[in-house]
VOGU-3710 file (C-alpha; in Angstrom, 3 decimals, decimal comma):
1> mftedkfpff> 123,641/112,352/143,722  124,548/109,619/146,202  124,085/110,486/149,878  125,133/108,845/153,084  121,619/107,915/154,126  121,009/106,175/150,742  124,209/104,161/150,500  125,471/103,004/153,956  127,445/99,799/153,959  128,331/97,747/157,015
11> nsdhgkvfsv> 130,292/94,515/157,134  129,897/92,928/160,544  132,489/90,246/159,827  135,332/92,709/159,734  133,949/95,572/161,641  134,231/98,037/158,783  131,722/100,836/158,231  131,580/102,731/154,894  129,774/105,985/154,483  129,275/108,268/151,500
21> sgsawimrkt> 129,066/112,030/151,594  128,992/113,929/148,267  131,741/112,676/146,017  134,082/111,671/148,878  134,208/108,097/149,969  135,544/107,409/153,494  136,350/104,030/154,953  136,702/103,784/158,671  138,763/100,850/159,907  137,854/99,972/163,460
31> myswgtftgr> 139,835/96,761/163,855  142,594/96,208/161,279  143,403/96,564/157,588  143,939/93,776/155,133  146,326/95,889/153,066  149,736/94,427/152,398  151,445/97,789/152,463  150,364/99,150/155,900  153,433/98,017/157,885  152,258/94,522/158,675
41> dkwekgagen> 154,901/92,938/156,399  157,635/94,748/158,250  156,238/93,678/161,603  155,957/90,056/160,541  159,495/90,067/159,125  160,809/91,309/162,445  158,788/88,725/164,211  160,367/86,067/161,991  163,902/87,254/162,738  163,285/87,180/166,508
51> armlpkaghe> 161,468/83,910/166,455  164,506/82,007/167,811  164,698/84,429/170,759  161,094/83,726/171,935  160,451/81,201/174,686  158,562/77,985/173,955  155,255/79,551/175,034  155,769/82,306/172,479  156,190/79,763/169,696  153,006/78,018/170,690
61> erkkletkrk> 151,099/81,302/170,793  152,311/82,196/167,299  151,291/78,786/166,005  147,775/79,259/167,438  147,493/82,667/165,763  148,534/81,253/162,361  146,045/78,412/162,697  143,289/80,866/163,606  144,231/83,120/160,665  144,115/80,253/158,159
71> rklktvagkl> 140,750/79,090/159,519  139,354/82,591/159,201  140,591/83,020/155,622  139,024/79,723/154,573  135,791/81,026/156,106  136,116/84,204/154,010  136,524/82,203/150,795  133,516/80,067/151,715  131,382/83,142/152,400  132,300/84,594/149,010
81> lkavangkei> 131,059/81,485/147,292  127,980/81,282/149,473  127,001/84,835/148,467  126,788/83,925/144,798  125,796/80,264/144,989  122,445/79,524/143,349  121,127/76,063/142,485  122,743/72,648/142,449  125,277/73,420/139,740  126,641/76,483/141,552
91> aakkaenenm> 126,581/74,586/144,840  128,826/71,953/143,277  131,139/74,660/141,954  131,149/76,188/145,440  132,362/73,007/147,034  135,028/72,540/144,370  136,334/76,086/144,587  136,122/76,099/148,372  138,415/73,087/148,452  140,680/74,741/145,905
101> agnllkmgtn> 140,763/77,910/147,978  141,597/75,865/151,048  144,378/74,078/149,219  145,723/77,345/147,900  145,786/78,819/151,384  147,413/75,725/152,806  150,105/75,571/150,152  150,704/79,295/150,222  150,908/79,382/154,018  153,352/76,501/154,167
111> rkeaegetpa> 155,543/78,234/151,589  155,494/81,577/153,333  155,618/80,491/156,963  159,381/80,186/156,918  159,756/83,730/155,680  157,080/85,188/157,957  155,192/86,796/155,005  151,436/86,999/154,339  150,598/84,389/151,628  149,603/85,868/148,222
121> eeticefieq> 146,420/83,799/148,070  145,310/85,200/151,403  145,949/88,763/150,227  143,951/88,150/147,037  140,980/86,786/148,969  141,105/89,783/151,263  140,995/92,131/148,233  138,031/90,212/146,814  136,263/90,362/150,172  136,791/94,119/150,385
131> gkffqacnci> 135,557/94,747/146,805  139,040/95,749/145,621  138,729/93,710/142,445  141,305/95,645/140,444  144,000/95,063/143,077  142,998/91,401/143,165  143,465/91,193/139,398  147,033/92,456/139,635  147,867/90,041/142,458  146,355/87,070/140,626
141> sdlehsgsda> 148,311/88,037/137,523  151,538/88,106/139,562  150,676/84,739/141,069  149,835/83,366/137,608  153,378/84,033/136,408  155,139/82,959/139,630  155,531/79,298/138,706  154,364/76,353/136,629  151,883/75,211/139,291  150,273/78,675/139,684
151> vgkseslyml> 147,988/78,528/136,620  145,393/76,291/138,249  145,439/78,391/141,401  144,977/81,612/139,442  142,044/80,212/137,461  140,273/79,331/140,676  140,905/82,785/142,062  139,722/84,398/138,804  136,476/82,443/139,179  136,048/83,606/142,766
161> laermwamvg> 136,771/87,156/141,665  134,246/87,026/138,807  131,509/85,581/140,982  131,978/88,299/143,567  132,028/91,025/140,871  128,745/89,818/139,345  127,217/89,570/142,779  128,169/93,201/143,326  126,662/94,174/139,943  123,485/92,308/140,837
171> ealrgsdgvl> 123,204/94,223/144,104  123,676/97,488/142,224  120,930/96,580/139,755  118,562/95,624/142,550  119,240/98,959/144,202  120,580/97,488/147,412  121,338/100,123/150,065  124,606/98,417/150,937  126,183/98,902/147,532  129,075/101,341/147,347
181> leplqsvges> 130,395/103,061/144,288  134,005/102,032/144,969  133,492/98,272/144,398  131,484/98,945/141,232  134,239/101,234/139,974  136,659/98,440/140,697  134,559/96,178/138,451  134,994/98,688/135,622  138,712/98,937/136,296  138,980/95,154/136,231
191> lewekqkeee> 137,331/95,005/132,818  139,743/97,648/131,534  142,599/95,666/133,042  141,409/92,535/131,225  141,263/94,425/127,942  144,760/95,824/128,442  146,191/92,427/129,348  144,620/90,849/126,283  146,177/93,516/124,053  149,543/92,910/125,668
201> wlgrdqemes> 149,252/89,165/125,073  148,341/89,658/121,447  151,135/92,221/121,067  153,662/89,611/122,262  152,306/87,094/119,700  150,953/84,979/122,517  149,246/81,784/121,409  145,592/82,484/120,510  144,491/79,385/122,376  145,942/80,732/125,608
211> vstwhpnfwk> 144,166/84,082/125,131  140,837/82,526/124,197  140,797/80,170/127,214  141,973/82,768/129,716  139,150/83,143/132,232  138,994/86,991/132,366  138,488/86,929/128,611  134,813/86,055/129,298  134,163/88,802/131,846  132,704/91,345/129,418
221> kdleekltqy> 130,336/88,763/127,991  129,329/87,614/131,475  128,625/91,199/132,542  126,505/91,826/129,444  124,560/88,637/130,110  123,960/89,668/133,716  122,740/93,130/132,702  120,569/91,846/129,845  118,893/89,226/132,032  118,086/91,823/134,648
231> maaqiprfvp> 116,687/94,300/132,123  114,580/91,657/130,392  113,094/90,686/133,745  112,063/94,307/134,382  109,968/94,581/131,190  106,229/94,515/132,004  104,495/91,336/130,876  102,454/91,760/127,699  99,940/89,448/126,048  99,111/90,683/122,519
241> tdeaalkqhl> 95,391/91,371/122,142  94,633/94,540/120,232  96,017/97,930/119,292  94,769/99,608/122,483  96,550/97,056/124,696  99,754/97,553/122,710  99,608/101,322/123,184  99,116/100,830/126,922  102,106/98,488/127,093  104,353/100,939/125,258
251> sqlettflpn> 103,182/103,642/127,632  104,301/101,434/130,545  107,717/101,051/128,943  107,977/104,807/128,596  106,804/105,715/132,095  108,197/102,812/134,154  110,763/100,590/132,472  112,932/103,215/130,776  112,980/105,723/133,691  114,037/102,876/135,994
261> lehksgffre> 116,967/102,013/133,737  117,815/105,688/133,390  117,854/106,109/137,156  120,403/103,306/137,560  122,501/104,461/134,605  123,987/107,319/136,670  125,522/104,809/139,073  127,058/102,834/136,199  128,272/106,013/134,530  130,266/107,005/137,601
271> agllvtyaqc> 131,626/103,465/137,776  132,838/103,719/134,163  130,405/101,043/132,922  127,946/103,257/131,033  128,892/102,025/127,542  128,258/98,386/128,443  125,141/99,328/130,381  123,730/101,317/127,427  124,507/98,501/124,995  122,605/96,022/127,123
281> chaslsshls> 119,736/98,468/127,533  119,363/98,850/123,789  119,766/95,124/123,192  116,982/94,349/125,687  114,684/97,014/124,281  115,347/95,945/120,697  114,751/92,295/121,531  111,455/93,107/123,219  110,210/95,319/120,385  111,169/92,593/117,921
291> tltdnkhctf> 109,106/90,171/119,969  106,122/92,502/119,695  106,387/92,853/115,919  107,522/89,286/115,139  104,235/87,927/116,411  102,543/86,200/113,471  99,275/87,904/114,395  100,845/91,378/114,418  98,937/93,647/112,036  100,033/96,630/109,980
301> sqclvvyewc> 98,378/99,034/112,400  100,105/97,426/115,401  103,497/97,567/113,677  102,816/101,200/112,901  102,091/101,875/116,587  105,484/100,391/117,568  107,271/102,304/114,801  105,633/105,580/115,804  106,587/105,007/119,442  110,230/104,343/118,518
311> lkmyksgsgt> 110,312/107,468/116,381  108,793/109,445/119,232  111,491/108,223/121,646  114,187/109,131/119,153  112,867/112,629/118,537  112,179/113,387/122,202  115,594/112,145/123,314  114,085/111,218/126,662  116,107/109,071/128,992  119,676/107,964/129,287
321> clrprqtsqh> 118,746/104,585/127,920  117,526/105,949/124,617  119,530/109,075/124,042  121,776/109,895/126,994  123,058/113,286/127,760  126,293/114,215/126,093  128,686/112,702/128,593  130,997/111,888/125,716  130,807/111,884/121,985  131,412/108,143/121,897
331> slaldvqslv> 128,560/107,134/124,207  126,120/109,522/122,513  126,917/108,233/119,033  126,611/104,669/120,255  123,152/105,171/121,721  121,821/107,135/118,768  123,131/104,471/116,441  121,484/101,757/118,510  118,148/103,537/118,553  118,292/104,175/114,808
341> wiilkteekl> 118,971/100,465/114,356  115,850/99,652/116,393  113,797/102,035/114,247  115,145/100,520/111,020  114,414/96,968/112,184  110,882/97,991/113,166  110,434/99,701/109,800  111,650/96,564/108,056  109,049/94,507/109,890  106,364/97,097/109,126
351> lavtrkevgk> 107,065/96,890/105,396  107,074/93,088/105,545  103,648/93,109/107,223  102,447/95,623/104,601  103,542/93,296/101,809  101,902/90,321/103,512  98,575/92,045/104,164  98,330/93,622/100,695  99,099/90,300/99,021  96,562/88,444/101,155
361> aleeafeigk> 93,870/91,081/100,559  94,403/90,932/96,791  94,243/87,131/96,791  90,973/87,159/98,699  89,512/89,912/96,505  90,320/88,135/93,240  89,854/84,517/94,148  88,875/82,608/91,014  85,319/81,377/91,160  84,365/83,925/93,773
371> tpcadaavvq> 82,095/86,893/93,124  84,336/89,833/92,136  84,681/92,676/94,614  84,241/96,358/93,882  87,262/98,241/92,594  86,762/100,754/95,427  87,411/97,956/97,930  90,661/97,107/96,150  91,800/100,724/96,175  90,957/100,960/99,873
381> ifrekteaaq> 93,479/98,195/100,573  96,234/100,545/99,418  94,720/103,835/100,525  94,379/102,986/104,213  98,028/101,950/104,489  99,541/104,837/102,562  97,452/107,396/104,434  98,335/105,856/107,808  102,039/105,970/106,899  101,654/109,538/105,640
391> hiseslskkv> 100,480/110,494/109,121  103,838/109,340/110,513  106,281/110,680/107,939  106,619/111,400/104,246  109,594/109,072/104,007  107,693/106,129/105,473  104,728/106,845/103,214  106,956/106,618/100,130  108,329/103,287/101,283  104,855/101,894/101,971
401> eavcleecls> 103,709/103,074/98,534  106,654/101,333/96,890  105,904/98,086/98,728  102,229/98,270/97,732  103,135/98,736/94,076  105,683/95,915/94,164  103,187/93,562/95,789  100,548/94,530/93,234  102,919/93,620/90,386  103,837/90,376/92,116
411> flqsyknevr> 100,174/89,490/92,594  99,371/90,186/88,938  102,061/87,766/87,843  100,856/85,027/90,182  97,235/85,724/89,229  98,070/85,352/85,553  99,655/81,956/86,213  96,646/80,926/88,298  94,259/81,958/85,510  96,242/80,013/82,939
421> nflqidgcpg> 96,194/76,907/85,089  92,470/77,360/85,590  91,810/77,649/81,860  93,842/74,507/81,157  91,840/72,298/83,504  90,293/69,295/81,790  86,675/70,025/81,143  86,182/73,641/80,135  85,431/75,987/83,025  81,908/77,329/83,155
431> issslrilen> 80,826/80,427/81,268  80,146/82,292/84,503  83,659/81,545/85,859  85,311/82,883/82,729  83,177/86,023/82,879  84,205/86,551/86,494  87,854/86,403/85,498  87,215/88,980/82,789  85,413/91,168/85,275  88,388/90,859/87,643
441> ccilrtawcq> 90,629/92,099/84,833  88,387/95,139/84,409  88,430/95,775/88,159  92,205/95,447/88,299  92,639/97,901/85,444  90,306/100,416/87,087  91,936/99,943/90,492  95,395/100,371/88,989  94,418/103,652/87,359  93,191/104,949/90,722
451> ltyicsastg> 96,231/103,536/92,488  98,573/105,542/90,271  96,989/108,688/91,721  97,575/107,488/95,281  101,063/106,035/94,798  103,859/107,406/92,689  104,016/104,684/90,050  106,700/105,120/87,428  105,865/105,357/83,746  107,529/102,007/83,201
461> qdakvkgfly> 105,445/100,357/85,917  102,259/101,869/84,542  102,930/100,652/81,000  103,934/97,218/82,269  100,760/96,729/84,314  98,412/97,985/81,621  100,021/95,819/78,954  99,921/92,877/81,315  96,193/93,318/81,998  95,312/93,745/78,328
471> rmedevtehf> 97,159/90,558/77,415  95,437/88,647/80,170  92,057/90,003/79,043  92,753/88,855/75,492  93,671/85,363/76,654  90,597/84,996/78,848  88,292/86,515/76,215  89,561/84,121/73,573  89,061/81,175/75,880  85,603/82,383/76,866
481> lqtvtskike> 84,449/82,757/73,260  85,839/79,328/72,429  83,874/77,894/75,344  80,664/79,621/74,198  81,195/78,422/70,606  81,748/74,847/71,756  78,647/74,790/73,947  76,398/76,466/71,328  77,631/74,194/68,551  77,037/71,081/70,648
491> tlkdhfkkce> 73,534/72,230/71,634  72,441/73,147/68,095  73,589/69,885/66,550  70,121/68,335/66,811  68,201/71,484/67,674  65,896/71,361/64,654  65,301/67,626/64,995  64,341/67,519/68,682  61,638/69,265/70,597  64,068/70,215/73,396
501> sgfnhilesl> 67,813/70,495/72,734  68,920/72,659/75,657  69,503/75,720/73,479  67,165/77,870/75,571  68,970/76,743/78,730  72,323/77,914/77,315  70,797/81,245/76,324  69,339/81,753/79,799  72,677/80,906/81,428  74,450/83,434/79,218
511> kqsflafgkk> 71,874/86,082/80,018  72,214/85,599/83,783  76,011/85,644/83,566  76,024/88,827/81,502  73,523/90,535/83,789  75,724/89,648/86,789  78,735/91,212/85,097  79,538/94,249/87,225  81,364/96,297/84,621  78,568/96,827/82,108
521> ktdiyealik> 79,731/100,322/81,204  83,124/99,184/80,011  84,163/98,680/76,421  85,026/95,058/77,038  81,457/94,265/78,102  79,822/95,599/74,928  82,480/93,979/72,732  81,950/90,689/74,542  78,167/90,776/74,011  78,538/91,532/70,316
531> svniiiitey> 81,072/88,731/69,898  78,760/86,259/71,616  75,886/87,478/69,419  77,897/86,792/66,261  78,845/83,312/67,539  75,250/82,397/68,362  73,846/83,745/65,058  76,582/82,082/62,991  76,187/78,703/64,685  72,415/78,981/64,524
541> vqallttsrk> 72,320/79,707/60,781  74,925/76,982/60,229  72,722/74,468/62,025  69,630/75,696/60,203  71,131/75,473/56,734  72,706/72,074/57,293  69,603/70,383/58,640  67,867/67,655/56,636  67,401/68,752/53,009  64,260/66,669/52,586
551> psseqrkriv> 61,923/67,842/55,347  58,280/67,003/55,174  55,600/69,670/55,218  55,056/69,134/58,952  58,763/69,335/59,599  58,993/72,591/57,648  56,184/74,118/59,686  57,834/72,984/62,944  61,198/74,405/61,873  59,693/77,770/60,993
561> skieedhrtl> 57,834/77,840/64,298  61,062/77,076/66,201  62,937/79,786/64,300  60,272/82,311/65,320  60,479/81,262/68,981  64,288/81,290/69,057  64,372/84,696/67,366  62,115/86,196/70,022  64,276/84,724/72,783  67,489/86,061/71,260
571> qtifkeclgp> 65,979/89,498/70,762  64,877/89,616/74,412  68,248/88,475/75,791  70,393/90,890/73,830  68,059/93,812/74,531  68,296/93,091/78,264  72,078/92,799/78,123  72,849/95,645/75,734  69,848/97,915/75,948  69,318/100,249/72,990
581> aagalkdpik> 72,653/99,221/71,512  71,116/95,840/70,657  69,259/97,473/67,755  72,531/97,811/65,846  73,193/94,057/65,849  72,827/92,264/62,547  69,846/89,914/62,434  70,043/87,330/59,605  67,468/85,136/61,382  64,898/87,891/61,010
591> aileliqtsd> 65,795/88,265/57,288  65,433/84,516/56,720  62,046/84,492/58,469  60,781/87,374/56,350  61,930/85,611/53,179  60,348/82,229/53,861  57,140/83,724/55,335  56,467/85,833/52,210  53,626/84,182/50,282  54,334/85,131/46,628
601> aegmkiallp> 57,471/85,009/44,494  57,528/88,723/43,726  57,366/89,529/47,380  60,242/87,132/48,005  62,322/88,911/45,355  61,703/92,184/47,146  62,643/90,612/50,528  65,812/89,149/49,012  67,269/92,520/48,026  67,931/93,877/51,580
611> ilkefpdlre> 69,381/90,486/52,524  71,901/90,703/49,716  72,745/94,239/50,741  73,204/93,444/54,426  74,880/90,093/53,876  76,894/90,378/50,648  78,758/87,149/51,466  75,537/85,105/50,984  76,172/82,381/48,424  73,796/80,469/46,165
621> ehlsavldik> 73,956/77,297/48,247  72,965/79,333/51,305  69,891/80,700/49,508  68,960/77,248/48,192  69,073/75,815/51,725  66,797/78,621/52,952  64,328/78,043/50,114  64,203/74,347/51,033  62,595/75,340/54,326  59,680/77,130/52,596
631> yslsredraa> 56,923/74,546/52,361  55,122/75,995/49,285  57,521/77,020/46,550  57,290/75,961/42,940  60,184/75,138/40,684  59,592/78,257/38,602  59,536/80,528/41,654  62,784/78,978/42,940  64,469/79,540/39,581  63,231/83,144/39,477
641> llkafhdncg> 64,630/83,800/42,969  67,972/82,258/42,102  68,081/84,379/38,939  67,323/87,489/41,004  70,147/86,467/43,342  72,648/86,213/40,467  71,494/89,511/39,025  71,935/91,432/42,279  74,842/89,779/44,051  78,287/91,305/43,715
651> etetesllfa> 81,836/91,167/45,107  81,983/91,952/48,800  84,656/94,050/50,450  83,110/93,979/53,882  85,407/92,704/56,634  82,547/91,608/58,860  81,212/88,478/57,180  78,584/86,081/58,436  77,936/83,511/55,747  81,542/83,225/54,577
661> dievkprkyg> 82,353/80,602/57,188  79,090/78,672/56,838  79,642/75,573/54,771  76,595/74,063/53,010  76,893/70,988/50,820  75,702/71,576/47,212  72,158/70,444/46,568  71,729/67,141/44,718  68,753/67,260/42,356  66,591/64,262/41,556
671> lcgcfcc> 66,644/62,402/38,265  63,444/64,118/37,228  64,982/67,503/37,766  62,602/68,470/40,588  63,493/69,386/44,133  61,224/66,916/45,802  63,061/63,645/45,202
//
């Protein structure tokens, strides 16, 4: 409620005192009125008719009064400009318009002097001075259509009118005690007048260029700019630091900024400017909240704080600025719509930050070459966000879940491409790097299974991810086994000819990599160990059977000694990596050792039988190469063993073959028929 003690207004230049009591507005005129319909026109007309009857002194007195009146009106126009002048640019405009106002008054006075009427320009300036902007609009419009030279004059007067209106709005926003409701209402009426005039112009098919360049056409935009600038300046300064500081800032908005705007909204409501005022309020608030969430350092939790605050304001309906009382259906719908728009924009930013943080966390967790993280840590990335959103609303939680799932699928695709590029690098990646990629696949599969319990993944998504991970595992496993085969083959090439070939170093590296593998209880780990075991055994036997076929006695002893040492090393490694399951691995090296370390032929025949049973794909050339390693074997004993081989070997139907892929060149016998030349 506006009271007299809160809103007195005194204008010393004209001696007018305004006072407010309740809803009645009273203007006391102590000197004279500037109105054109108070009887002054009639008096001046009579004075004009009797001018010829006055003595010479009377004419001179009248001339002095007219000169004084023109000087005073020019002073009024200058004071209007001075009230709104600010800076060099406005000062220049002031001088220009002041001259224009003076010219208008001079021209208008000269035109009207003969008729004894008050010039229209003078009347308009008086209306502007008194805050009667709506009346000034009508007069300027009449002047605008009075002649071809009136357009320039009217534009200048429109500018004076606009500057005075915005000055009045500025005083109202600052809460000046001298601001009356009547002038502010006149601002609202002037804006309605502008809108009506524009519709009339368009209805008469007026040229669009004339409408678009008409000065009042910019009034609504100018008013919105004035209001928005003021509201933005009232927002407390905020430097983003942490979540606690953000909560404190939002609390300041709620307890200081918004109540201040709400307090002033009543004044603008009574003036008929509430819709524009509310629009600017929401625009300022939305812009500021966007600034808070658009910060590149804004985290998911900070975005969630802003979103929760917006939702709280919407639900509480506190304040005219956020959800005004039902003054009209139109204004209520407008404000609710604006606030919902703010909430949706904040939600959009929240989901974008969610996507960004989840993607970044997954990239850091599964960086190639880096030690794999625990699957629990991966699940936590999703859990903390979905649970935080669940605390706000079920709807938001569903949206956050969907974004997490989408980002997970997107990451898997990019990770697959990254893995492929990594595997295609010149120079095979290390064994440990390949194992880490395989371990990441295991972690991703485990994390995905847990994620499906947290988020509502569709059946299609679940099948897609699982199939994707299995295919990637197959690709990496194949590449890993190829890498192991290549390194083992290269190392064993001269293993039985050199004292140190690097074979033990490769075995130790494999052992350390397998022991560092975090998913030892998975099927892929055991299958991987068994595959590597088959590769090592196959390549080892291949190298053994293709070594020199004419070793000396010392060379045979050294080869047997190396086989014993390598066998012990292999047994130790696979027991450490597999545990008890290592006992089920096939061991042809042990069978070969038992055969060549048996002293008599009969014993060798007995040792040969389990070999043929366990390795049915053993061929005659394989057995001949093994017998070459035994340093004390007669021709008769060799023939007896070969005969025993032919008598006991049969067709194999076993899918798991060891010797089938081992190629041994047929033995070339000497001219004497012995095996020593």
